[in-house]
KENU-576276 format. One record per atom (N, C-alpha, C): residue in one letter; y, x, z. Coordinates in steps of 0.02 Angstrom, whole numbers, plus 50000, padded with zeros to 5 digits. Last residue first. Layout:
REM residues N
AYXZ;...
END
This chain:
REM residues 445
X567295100155049;X567425093555015;X567075089055033;X566645111655092;X566935107955130;X567445099455106;X566005121555018;X565665116355047;X566165111655086;X567215133554994;X566705130354970;X566205128555031;X568545136655053;X568215128755019;X567695128155011;X568145152255040;X568335146155124;X568295138855104;X568575153054905;X567885154654941;X567875149754994;X569985152354899;X569375147954853;X568725148354887;X570385162154985;X570565153655003;X569955150754967;X569885173954939;X569735173355004;X569815163054998;X570695171054802;X569975174354824;X569725171054868;X571945172154832;X571705166754813;X570845167754817;X571765186754882;X572025182954949;X571795174954905;X571475192354779;X570995193954825;X571115188954885;X571495190854628;X571885191454665;X571705189254739;X570845197254466;X570665192354527;X571335194154585;X571395193254295;X571375199354358;X571395193354431;X571045185154146;X571195184854213;X571055191254265;X571225178853989;X571395184254010;X571495183454101;X570705165953885;X571195166353967;X570945172053987;X570415159153730;X570365164153776;X570795163553851;X569855144253690;X570295149453690;X570185154853729;X568595134053580;X568815137853645;X569385141853639;X567215127653497;X567875127953491;X568435129353571;X565785128553538;X565965128253465;X566855129253455;X564895139053603;X565495136953613;X565745135253545;X563005137553672;X563455139953603;X564085133953610;X562045142153805;X562575137253758;X562695140953706;X560615142453916;X561065145053845;X561325139953830;X560315136854035;X561005135754053;X561145140453983;X558395140454007;X559055136654057;X559775139554049;X558425146553825;X558475148753912;X558775144353945;X558055136853681;X558475141353731;X558255143753786;X557885124753614;X557335128453621;X557605135353663;X559595121853585;X559095121353567;X558505124553572;X560935124953669;X560465129153630;X559815126253640;X562165114153693;X561645117653723;X561245120653674;X563905115753672;X563115113153660;X562575117653679;X565475112853721;X564935118453743;X564355112553695;X566445101753686;X566485107353628;X565925113053652;X566425094653805;X566275092453765;X566205096153683;X567145103153891;X566275102753885;X566015099453822;X568285111953811;X568005106453850;X567235105753836;X568445130753853;X568425126053833;X568355120453858;X568865149053882;X569015140353902;X568875135953853;X567885163253917;X567985157953852;X568545151153925;X569045175353988;X568585169954011;X568665165953934;X568995193854029;X569185187153969;X568955182553977;X569435200754182;X569005199454130;X569385194454093;X569295207454361;X569805204354304;X569205204654236;X568245209954442;X568955210354476;X569485207954426;X566615203154457;X567185206354431;X567775203854465;X565415199254531;X565945202254557;X566505203654536;X564305194654454;X564425201654470;X564945204054509;X565015181754448;X564805184754384;X564935192854381;X565675177254551;X565085173154534;X564735178154461;X566975181454535;X566605182754585;X565975181154585;X567585176054406;X567255182054399;X566795184854451;X567255160954419;X566995163154358;X566925170154382;X568195160554527;X567555160454532;X567215160854496;X569385162454478;X569265166354531;X568415165154537;X569515151354402;X569385158354358;X569265163654410;X569835141154481;X569175140254445;X568865148354404;X571085144654529;X570475144254573;X569645144754522;X571715141954400;X571885150254443;X570985150754483;X571545130154399;X571165133454336;X571225141754360;X572165124454496;X571435122654492;X571185126154451;X573405128054484;X573045131454549;X572395129354540;X573795120854374;X573925128254352;X573255131454406;X573005105754350;X573585108354365;X573385118554350;X572425099354184;X572145101454259;X572845106354260;X573345083154155;X573155088754140;X572975094754197;X572685065654172;X573355070954189;X573015077554158;X571975055254159;X572545054154139;X573175060254154;X571135061254286;X571295054454258;X571925054154220;X570755077654294;X570945074054317;X571285067154269;X569085084154245;X569855083254224;X570135078254263;X568445097554357;X568445089954344;X568895087254310;X567735110554303;X568525109154310;X568495103054305;X566465122254289;X566785117954297;X567335116154316;X565905139954262;X566305135954312;X566485128554249;X564345148554250;X564835144954225;X565155140654271;X564295168854253;X564315161154304;X564565154254246;X563415175854153;X563555175954225;X563705167854225;X563265187254051;X562785180054053;X562825178054128;X564755189153945;X564255190554006;X563835185954019;X565485188653836;X565265192953843;X564865195953895;X566795178953946;X566495181953899;X566045187553878;X566425169654095;X566545177154059;X566395178253991;X566925152654068;X566405156854078;X566675165354042;X567305134554110;X567525143854101;X567045145454113;X567735119654028;X567415123454040;X567475131254041;X568285103854108;X568585108754058;X568025116854100;X567835086454052;X567985094154091;X568005099154071;X567565079253944;X568195079253951;X568505086354009;X566235075153959;X566575078053909;X567195082053898;X565645082654120;X565785076554083;X566245080154026;X564375088654232;X565065089254178;X564965085254152;X563095087154313;X563895087454350;X564445085654283;X562095087454276;X562165083354320;X562905082054342;X561915097954173;X561665093254151;X561955088354210;X562795108654191;X563005102854152;X562535099554132;X562145111054315;X562745110554328;X563035107154258;X560755114954292;X561145107254316;X561765106754326;X561205127354224;X560855121454180;X560975115854220;X561675135154315;X562105132554252;X561755127154230;X560565137454402;X561065132554418;X561485129754362;X559815144354310;X559535136354319;X560135132754349;X560615155154305;X560585151354250;X560285143254280;X561805154954435;X561235157854396;X560995152454346;X562945148654494;X562715155654512;X562365160754482;X564215135554438;X563365140454444;X563305147154425;X565275128354513;X565145134254496;X564445135154492;X566525116854505;X565995119454543;X565725123554494;X568055107454590;X567805112654536;X566955114854566;X569185092954580;X568535095854590;X568175101854561;X570745092554642;X570415093654590;X569855096454601;X571865088354742;X571185085054734;X570625086254676;X572735100654754;X572925093254714;X572245087254715;X571755114354762;X572565110854760;X572755102754732;X570105109854737;X570665114454731;X571115110554756;X568635110854804;X569185105254808;X569855110354796;X566925113854782;X567445115754812;X568225111154796;X565255121354754;X565815115554736;X566415116954791;X563815126854680;X564295126954751;X564825122254707;X562385119554652;X562685123754636;X563385124054680;X561245110554643;X560955117654663;X561505122354631;X561175095754754;X561445100454713;X561465105954716;X560225095554842;X560215091154794;X560605094054734;X560285108054915;X559685102254900;X559605099754854;X561675109054944;X561355114254909;X560645111354881;X561985095655036;X561985096754952;X561915102054909;X561005099455143;X560685095655102;X561005094755022;X560925119555160;X561175111655176;X560915106855129;X560435129755147;X559745124955206;X560075119055192;X560575138355057;X559725134255032;X559675130455090;X561115149155188;X561145148155108;X560415145855120;X561655141255357;X561305146255299;X561105145355221;X562305132355390;X562675136855361;X562395142455314;X561245124255456;X561545121755397;X561855125755360;X560965132955556;X560385132755513;X560645128955471;X562135134355627;X561975140655612;X561425137755561;X562165120155659;X562745124155628;X562515131355590;X561245119155748;X561205113455717;X561705118855637;X561485130255851;X560725128355816;X560925124655745;X562595122655919;X562735128655866;X562085131955833;X562125110855985;X562475109155918;X562525117555884;X560915115656057;X560925111055994;X561225111855935;X562005122156148;X561525126056110;X561265121256054;X562555109856194;X562915114856155;X562415122456115;X561665103656252;X561885099856188;X562405106056163;X561175112256377;X560765110756308;X561135108256237;X561975125056434;X561975117356426;X561715116356351;X561995136656476;X561505133156490;X561515125556473;X562905147156453;X563235139756475;X562675135456508;X562275158956377;X562415158156451;X563045152256469;X562115152856246;X561565155756275;X561495155456363;X563555151556208;X563145144456232;X562355146756264;X564075163356226;X564345161256260;X563815152056260;X563155169756118;X563265173856195;X563405166356233;X563605164156010;X562985164356041;X562835164856116;X564945166055996;X564915159556021;X564265157256044;X564885180955984;X565155177156038;X565045172456054;X564395179655849;X564105180755911;X564195179255972;X565455174855787;X564765169955794;X564345172555847;X566235183255777;X566455176255822;X565945172655838;X565815193355730;X565785195155790;X566095187655833;X565555186755591;X564915189755615;X565075190555696;X566825186355560;X566405180655556;X565625181255609;X567245199555549;X567615195655594;X567145188055610;X566345203355446;X566255205955521;X566705202655575;X566765195955338;X566135195555355;X566115198155436;X568105199555344;X568055192955329;X567325192555365;X568035214455303;X568355212155352;X568265204355367;X567365213355176;X566875216455234;X567275214155302;X568305206255093;X567505203455119;X567245207455168;X569255216455111;X569175209455107;X568905207355149;X568615227755028;X568755228355100;X569005219755121;X568125220954905;X567705223154951;X567975223155014;X569515219354855;X569255213954860;X568465214654897;X569765234054851;X570225228754890;X569735222154924;X568935238454768;X568875240954838;X569215236154866;X569185232754632;X568535229054669;X568595233154737;X570285239754628;X570475230254632;X569665227754670;X569985251854585;X570325248754667;X570395244054672;X569235249054486;X569035251254551;X569405251254605;X570295245954402;X569715240454400;X569565243554459;X571135256654401;X571295251454408;X570765245454437;X570035267154356;X570365267654406;X570735260554437;X570005260254198;X569255262354266;X569685262354330;X571145262354155;X570935256654167;X570555255054221;X571145276654154;X571675273054190;X571275265354215;X570125279054074;X570055280154147;X570695277554180;X570685272353942;X570075269353992;X570025272054044;X571745281153942;X571935274653949;X571305269753979;X571075291953887;X571625292953953;X571625283953985;X570535288053768;X569945292253821;X570495290953885;X571625286353688;X571395280153710;X570625280653761;X572115296353665;X572445294753706;X572185287453740;X570985310553683;X571225307653668;X571605300953688;X571155330253749;X571005320853747;X571465317353733;X571855339253721;X571075340053707;X570785332953712;X572885340753795;X573005343653721;X572145342653681;X572875335753913;X573085332753852;X572995334353801;X571425337454025;X571735342453978;X572085337253916;X571565331154173;X571305329754104;X571895334954081;X571375330254333;X571015336754298;X571235335954198;X571735319954378;X572255324254398;X571995330654341;X570875311054326;X571225310554294;X572055316154307;X569835315754403;X569675316054334;X570525315554304;X570225312354515;X569935319954504;X569785321554438;X569985298254514;X570725301754548;X570585307654511;X568845296954489;X569285294254423;X569785298954452;X568325300154613;X567995305254565;X568535303154502;X568755290454725;X569085297654717;X568665302954644;X568395278754646;X569125279954643;X569195287454665;X567065273454638;X567285279454596;X567875281354603;X566185270454806;X566585269454765;X566765274854727;X565235272354923;X565065274354844;X565625273254794;X565805262855021;X565915272355045;X565615274754952;X565935252554978;X566585256054987;X566405262754994;X564555249454956;X565065248454905;X565545252454914;X564365250055111;X563735254955052;X564215254354979;X564945238455136;X565185245655171;X564885250355134;X564255229555086;X564625229455088;X565225235055108;X563025229855165;X562905232555089;X563685234155056;X563175228555292;X563025234255271;X563075236855198;X563605215055283;X563945218755308;X563925226555271;X562145210055237;X562775208855201;X563305214255217;X561635213655374;X561295216555278;X562005215155239;X562165205955448;X562145212255454;X562075218855405;X561785193455414;X562495195455389;X562615201755398;X560535192655414;X560635190855348;X561555194355357;X560325194455557;X560155198155500;X560255198555439;X560875184655618;X561075189055630;X561035195255574;X560035173255553;X560635173755517;X560945180855550;X558705176255624;X558875178555531;X559445177055509;X559245173755760;X558755182755724;X558855182455647;X559515161755760;X560125167955772;X559725175155733;X558315154655746;X558745154655695;X559415160255687;X557795157755876;X557515163055812;X557955161455764;X558695154355972;X558725161855976;X558265163555908;X558595139855960;X559345142655907;X559305153355920;X557385138655994;X557355136155942;X558185139855909;X557485141656124;X557105147256085;X557255145456016;X558325133056150;X558535139556172;X558095143356126;X557475120756164;X558195121556111;X558395129056121;X556805124756252;X556525122856204;X557055123156141;X557515123756383;X557215130856346;X556935128556296;X558055112156377;X558535118556356;X558165123556354;X556695105156420;X557225102856346;X557585109556325;X556715108256543;X556065109956492;X556515108656415;X557795101056599;X557565109856599;X557185111256547;X557735088256572;X558125092756564;X557955100156542;X556345085456653;X556445086356581;X556935090956552;X556335097856805;X556375091756763;X556405093856687;X556025112956843;X556165104856877;X556185098856854;X554995123256792;X555425118856741;X555555112456802;X554995138956863;X554705131356862;X555285128256836;X555645150256850;X555045150956811;X554885141956829;X556545151456980;X556825151656910;X556445150256848;X555565149257091;X556215144457101;X556455144056996;X554695160257066;X554495152757071;X555145147057064;X555545169157098;X555345168557018;X554925163057020;X556135168757227;X556455168357146;X556205166557125;X554925171757300;X555255163057305;X555685162257246;X554615184457253;X554345179757243;X554475172657251;X555725189057306;X555545192257251;X555105186157230;X555415190757444;X556015183757425;X555865185857349;X553535189257480;X554245192057468;X554885186557446;X552795178857514;X552655185957565;X553365190457538;X553015161457546;X553095167457508;X553005172857532;X553305154757658;X552595155157617;X552705159557572;X554655156357687;X554315161957733;X553385160057703;X556305154157623;X555615150157617;X554925156257629;X557615154557674;X556995159257661;X556525154657669;X559015150057584;X558735147857627;X557975151557618;X560245160957493;X559585153657506;X559305154257556;X561805167957558;X560965168057521;X560505161257550;X563305166857503;X562825167157541;X562095168857509;X564535163857409;X564005161857396;X563325161657445;X565615174357454;X565715167357466;X565075161957439;X565445189357517;X565155186257480;X565155177957489;X567075200057547;X566475193857559;X565985191757527;X567965207157488;X567855207757576;X567145205257585;X567175216157340;X567485211257363;X567425210357453;X567635229057260;X567245226957293;X567465221357332;X567765229557053;X568085232857115;X567565227157184;X566805236856933;X566985230256971;X567175234057042;X566925249156823;X566625246256850;X567145239756912;X567475250756677;X567955250556707;X567355244956777;X567135264856520;X566775256556566;X567195258656642;X568235268456395;X567855269656475;X567645263056497;X567125268456241;X567585266956289;X567405267756353;X565935271456145;X566385275556163;X567285274456210;X565435255756119;X565465261556112;X565915266456125;X566335242456218;X566195245956159;X565955253556160;X567125233456293;X566385235056300;X566225236256249;X568435225156279;X568385234656282;X567765238056278;X568465213156270;X568425214156349;X568505224856324;X568205213056136;X568835207456163;X568985211256222;X567055217656113;X567685221956097;X568155217856121;X565545217856161;X566215213356186;X566915217356161;X563755219456161;X564485222156128;X565195217056137;X562685219756269;X563075213556236;X563795215956202;X562175231456296;X561435226056270;X562095220356228;X562865245756246;X562895239856299;X562455236156255;X563265264556253;X562925257056217;X562945252056262;X563925272656311;X563645275656257;X563305267956222;X565735274356401;X565105268156347;X564745272156313;X566025284956519;X566065281856438;X565645280156416;X565745288556661;X565835282656628;X566075280256562;X565295302756653;X565745299756669;X566295291356641;X564125301756648;X564235301556707;X564895300356717;X564005286856496;X563685293456542;X564035296456607;X563025270456522;X563745275556525;X563375282756524;X562485255756481;X562375261356467;X563125267756478;X562665239456554;X563005242856494;X562745251856509;X562255222056512;X561965228856554;X562325234556499;X562885208856595;X562975212256535;X562545218756584;X564205191756591;X563405196656599;X563115199256565;X565025184556552;X565165191156578;X564655195256604;X564965170456512;X564905175556455;X564785182656485;X564255164256665;X564765162156591;X564535167256563;X564215177256808;X563945170256772;X564345169656718;X563485192956817;X564045189056818;X563715182556790;X562735204956834;X562445198056839;X562855191556849;X562875220056750;X563105213856777;X562575208256773;X562265236656780;X561815227456776;X562365225056795;X562515251056727;X562595245356756;X562425239556728;X561635265456726;X561505258556693;X561735254856734;X562085281456677;X562245278256727;X562005271256696;X561295299456670;X561575292456639;X561725287456683;X561365316156666;X561395308356700;X561905305256685;X560135327556581;X560735321556572;X560925317656634;X558965335356566;X559715335756612;X560015332656595;X557965320456572;X557945325856545;X558535330256610;X558695310156652;X558625308656592;X558605316256554;X559355299856807;X559105309256776;X558725309856723;X560525287156825;X559625290756802;X559765297156803;X560995275556915;X561145282856911;X560355285456908;X561385260856916;X560805262756917;X560885269656892;X562235248256996;X562415253856951;X561735259356988;X562625231256999;X562305236257016;X562305241056974;X563435217357029;X563545222456987;X563165229157029;X564035205657118;X563465207657076;X563325212057027;X564705209357270;X564695209857189;X564085207657155;X564815215357408;X564885209857399;X564825205957321;X564885232057344;X564815227457396;X565135221957380;X563955235357216;X564595235657228;X564605230457288;X562395245357268;X562755238857227;X563465237557236;X561645259557170;X562035257057210;X562265251457183;X560245270957182;X560335262157175;X560955261557224;X559925286357131;X560295280957174;X560345277457131;X558975292157018;X559375295957076;X559555291657153;X557465289156945;X558145285056982;X558625288657050;X557235297156803;X557175298056871;X557565294356915;X556685291256643;X557175294656707;X557015293556774;X555865291556466;X555845289656549;X556565294956605;X557525281256429;X556835283656472;X556385288456437;X558725285656357;X558675282856426;X558065284656468;X558605287556243;X559165290856270;X559105292256336;X557705281856155;X557865288056134;X558375291756180;X557815267456207;X556865270656215;X557045281056189;X558955264056222;X558775266256276;X558155270356289;X558845262556076;X559395266656093;X558995269656157;X558155250556042;X558095257656033;X558415263356039;X558565242056126;X557985245756133;X558015251856120;X559815238356063;X559785241056134;X559325244956146;X559165234155935;X559725238455945;X559725242256029;X557585228855965;X558245226755959;X558585234755956;X555805226955880;X556375232755917;X557145231355904;X555175213755861;X555475216955818;X555985221555865;X554635202555938;X554335205055880;X554545213555852;X555095204356107;X555285204056034;X554795207055996;X553825203656243;X554185205656211;X554665205756146;X553165196256363;X553105196056310;X553455200756279;X553165201556536;X553075196156495;X553015198856428;X552065211156637;X552365210956593;X552505204356563;X551725204156804;X551485206456745;X552145206356691;X552465199156929;X551815204456941;X551665208856868;X554375204956954;X553815199656924;X552995204256931;X555745203457043;X555195207357024;X554575202356984;X557155196656969;X556605197757036;X556385200757013;X558965189456947;X558475197656959;X557815194957004;X559965179856832;X559595183056900;X559245187256898;X560895165756786;X560875173956793;X560375173556832;X560375149456717;X560575154856779;X560375161956795;X561165159556585;X561335155556639;X560625152056637;X560725175956550;X560745169556510;X560635164656585;X560135186156586;X560925188156576;X561025180156537;X558745191856705;X558945186656647;X559815186656660;X557545204856721;X558405202756733;X558535197756678;X556405209156823;X556325206356786;X557285202256767;X555495224356856;X556085220356879;X556415215456814;X553915230656930;X554325227156866;X554915220156893;X553145242656978;X553595239356991;X553905235456925;X551695254057013;X552235249556945;X552475245556979;X551595259857162;X551405260157086;X551955257557042;X552025262157283;X551805258157273;X551435255557204;X552175276657317;X551865271257381;X551565265357344;X552915282857192;X552135284457230;X551915280057266;X553265269557084;X553525271457128;X552685275257179;X553975267356937;X553515268156952;X553865272157018;X554595250356833;X554735256656869;X554195259456892;X555295245156709;X554695246756731;X554865252056763;X556405229456667;X556445235256688;X555595238856725;X556455217156546;X555985221756597;X556065227156600;X558055206056494;X557505211656505;X556925213156553;X558715192956406;X558415196056457;X557775201456446;X559095187856274;X559865188056346;X559305191656408;X558435188056198;X559075190356161;X559295191356243;X556775193556270;X557405189756228;X558045192656221;X556455204756328;X555905200656337;X556235194056271;X556545223556295;X557005215856291;X556425207856275;X556045234456440;X555735229356361;X556145223756356;X555945250656463;X556505244156446;X556305240956409;X555155260056569;X555025257656510;X555615253656518;X555085270056672;X554775271056623;X554945267556552;X555895275856805;X556065271656734;X555735273156677;X555295282956938;X555375284256889;X555335276056845;X556085284357114;X555435280957060;X555755282656999;X557125286257189;X556735290457192;X556045289857160;X557455269457237;X557775276457234;X557175279657232;X556825256157234;X556865259957174;X556995267257182;X556525246057345;X556635252257361;X556495256057294;X556155230257331;X555915235257277;X555935241457300;X556915225957431;X556205225357420;X555915229057370;X558125229357395;X557865233257453;X557165231157456;X558245220457280;X558345228357261;X558135232357338;X558525207557348;X557875209057296;X557975217357294;X559365209357434;X558995206757454;X558305209757389;X560425210657342;X560365216757390;X559535213957409;X560475199157268;X560345204057237;X560015209457271;X560805190057391;X560025187657361;X559985196957315;X562155193557379;X561605194257454;X560975194657432;X562805189357258;X562775196457294;X562255197857338;X561505175857189;X562205179957225;X562245184757235;X561005167657037;X560755174157104;X561595175957118;X561355152856996;X561285158356967;X561355162757034;X560695136056992;X561045141857030;X561125150857012;X559865127056894;X559745129256945;X560525134156937;X560595108456847;X560345117156824;X560275120456883;X560165093256755;X560155097856834;X560015105056810;X561635084856671;X560705089756663;X560795094556762;
END
């Protein structure tokens, strides 16, 4: 695939020289896509100057005549800049000698703010906002592994002895160098270039949906931890008047505290896993966007799309979750009444084991019976984890355990309603490590 080369340090210097932004007003920052921005400046002698910056390969910067469309929803970075950065007077525009890093020193109200624009290739390009002491206030791309996070110290680039890439040949049919760059970067030179742009848009839309879903999940898990009852229960136990409280009430308090602590452990583990998964996916997305590799962009798009709940073929044809336990024993779980119904109709057979949380209208779990063998203990424990997890994230409970042939559908009842003719009890307390393991196996069979 023919790709366009990114802007060089010498070319950045020419663009900034033409724009002559010192003394102007930075009135607006617009995010056109995940990895591109338009900075709007106003100069007394020239009027409005629009500086377009792309941080996906090919990385570039040039003036444009008109505003490009912005993202439909304000992104985190733009919300921050509108409240803290703009409008601001441009006190200084400084480019690190022979390097693709530009520092805009801005005066917003009485505060001095620095905006570093790094036009590096690969996954190093970024826009970082700092205070006058170079402490990071916000960044377009947060990169914890590189220390680019709010509250950390920003380390500016060092100057280089020379710009090894030089400046492309000037075409004087264009009035300005920025016009020449705009024509170069915005023209699709071949089919492969257009294909990349098309696939990039697909990935960008899919990423927005998936990142919003993951952020929502992280937010809800954090809220569950913040609203934990552990503190209030511990206070009650500390203040128990043993002379007036019965032993049963004391036992209930201690059991409630244990249950709440266990629930916190599960939620904390899930929060850590979800945060790590989001950070990894965000890094993969940024790398794919910066690579300018259509195949890599397409591969990540397909992976995100298929992993989204309800989008995989297995989920469309079999509306319940499945996994393989140790020893090759297959387990399936229904997460609601319709999935429970489909599970019993299309998956379960007479000698399979059936698990269900007693006294709850929650998840049904089926363990496929190995031929001429009993169900292994590990498979039974994995199934119990799923039965608790998909029944309102329970951390412990008493389960029905029965053969499927002893489970009867209630005639005329609601979907998934059953009567259990013969069963035994299984009390189970969730193990966070086992739960993490079994959830990681979902959909991998």
